[in-house]
C-alpha positions, 0 to 999 in steps of 0.5 A, a space after each residue: 566492503 563486508 557483505 551483511 546478510 539480512 532476512 526479508 519477509 514479503 508477500 507475492 504482491 507487486 509492491 513487493 517489487 522495491 525488495 525483489 529489485 534490490 536483490 536482483 539488479 544489484 542495489 542491495 550488493 552495492 549497499 554490502 547487503 545479501 538479502 534473504 527473501 523469504 516468501 510468506 502467506 499471510 500478514 499476520 505471519 509477517 508480524 509474528 516473524 518480525 516480533 520473533 526475530 525470525 527475519 529482519 525487515 518486512 514488506 507489511 501493510 502501512 497501518 499494520 505497525 499502527 495497529 501494533 503501537 495501539 496495543 491491538 496486536 500481540 505483545 511484541 517488541 516495538 515496531 518502526 516503519 521507516 519508509 513507505 515501499 509503494 502507493 496505489 497498486 490496489 483495485 476494487 473488484 466485484 463478482 460477476 453477478 454484480 457486475 451483470 446488475 452494474 450494467 443493467 442499470 447503466 454503469 460504464 466501468 470506466 475504472 476512474 470515477 469512485 463517486 459514480 461507481 459507488 452509488 451505482 453499487 449501492 443501487 446494484 446491491 441494495 442490501 449488505 455487502 461482503 468485502 474482502 480486505 487483506 488485513 483489519 489494519 490495512 489501507 484497504 480497509 481504510 479505502 473501503 470503509 470511507 468510500 462506501 460510506 461516503 456513498 450510502 452503506 451503513 456500517 451495518 450493511 458492510 461485512 469487511 472480511 480478512 482473506 489473505 492476498 493469493 486467496 481472494 479469487 478463491 473466496 470469491 470463487 466460493 461465495 464467501 465475498 461478493 467484492 474484494 480490494 487487494 493490491 495486484 496482481 490478484 485483481 488481474 488473476 480474478 478477472 482472468 479466471 472469469 469470476 470478477 470484474 475490476 471496478 476502480 484503482 485505489 487512487 480513484 478513492 485516495 490519489 496517494 494510498 500508501 500501501 506497503 512499508 519497509 517495517 523493522 523492529 526499533 531494537 535492530 534500527 538502533 543496534 545496527 544503524 548502518 544496516 538500517 541505513 544500507 537497506 533502506 538505500 538500497 529500497 530507495 534506489 530500487 524504487 527509482 529504477 522502478 519508477 522509470 517506465 522503461 523498466 516496468 517490463 523487465 521488473 514484471 518478468 523478475 517478479 512473475 518468476 516461480 520464486 516470487 509470484 509464480 504467475 505469467 508475467 503479463 499479470 504482473 505487467 498490467 498493475 506495473 504499467 496500469 494497463 488493466 483489463 477490467 473484465 474477461 471480455 478483454 476491456 482495457 482501461 488505462 490508469 496512469 500512475 497506478 503505482 508509484 515508488 518513489 516519484 512525488 516523495 512516495 517513499 517518505 513516511 509522512 507522520 500525518 498519515 500515520 495520524 490519519 490511519 490512528 484516528 481512524 482505528 481509534 474511532 472503530 475501537 473506542 480509543 482516545 483519539 489524540 493519544 492514538 495519534 500521537 502514538 502512532 506518529 512516533 512509529 513513522 520514523 522520518 527521522 531515519 529517512 532523513 538520516 539515511 536517504 539524506 546522503 543518497 540525495 533523496 529529495 526531503 520535505 521540509 516538514 514531516 506532516 502536512 494536511 492529508 488530502 489537500 493537493 488536488 494535483 502534483 505541486 511543486 514545493 520547497 525541499 531542504 534543498 531546492 525543490 521537489 514534486 509532491 503527488 497529488 492525495 486528495 480524496 474523491 469526496 473532498 475530505 482533509 485531515 490535519 494532524 495534531 500539532 503539525 511539525 513544520 521544521 525537519 527533524 
């Protein structure tokens, strides 16, 4: 089999695991690919390098190609998100001053109840709150905005500040942010430094928050379909391997190496296993399903998620919502997911859109062939979202 070399950009987070595992465990080689993994430092760098053709594909925040599709980024060739790489894996942390205030009013830091945590935070911080997020088009931005406004913060009381993930702890130590929401291991890194406490996992706000996607330029998916399919299958197989609990320790060891996260393996392992130390005093909390890569259709790029995120961006930016939703849905390529992963045996939903937030628990549903399990995807406050013109047939 001829070997095709692809350059993939990633940021040092545990949700980059599918790229790293596909390379290290041979899933990419078995698909005829040689992956050149390029560690990046900021999400704008990922976007710009992909747009310039300096990398062939990117591990990217799910809302970023939506922002591009809506004309809210630099003028670059069209981006397509062909699959999700992860759901969850992010957490909210607060600085030690806020932690003390929360404990004084009796908050128990159960790391589970989003409403209780949000209401307690509103009492503990009567004024404004500066929250670090990794990018202005990010799942973290959506989680924080939805959660804190539902718990009593007004938009003018929230200052969401963009900080690259590896710089979050430094920004908090410097007093630039009071709290932040980012993917692991950077929350645990701040706890280890004694400057923060974990307040919530992202899944407590939205049970299935899509975190990172595999994003390619559309001209590459059209000109090189065989390589696109091979890359998607390698990522999907890596995700299957990662979702086996007995593999998470090995994954943590691989990710922690100097060329990847360059951190102690126990920091990477916390987010991968959901066994979280929430404070420097050593309090342990268990967060089952903290991150998923494939299980429960976690990698399927629902068009309804594109519409949901686009509707919120449109509201904030003064865009026409329906046009924004329809534009964004065209860049979540469920057609390519079906085409390239059907031969690999991936379970495929019968539709490409659904009502988001409707599943309070995991559910068995009909698939293209037989049945499949969908992960619970409810919001803590009961919010649901129905996309325009739901697609009830496979595309």
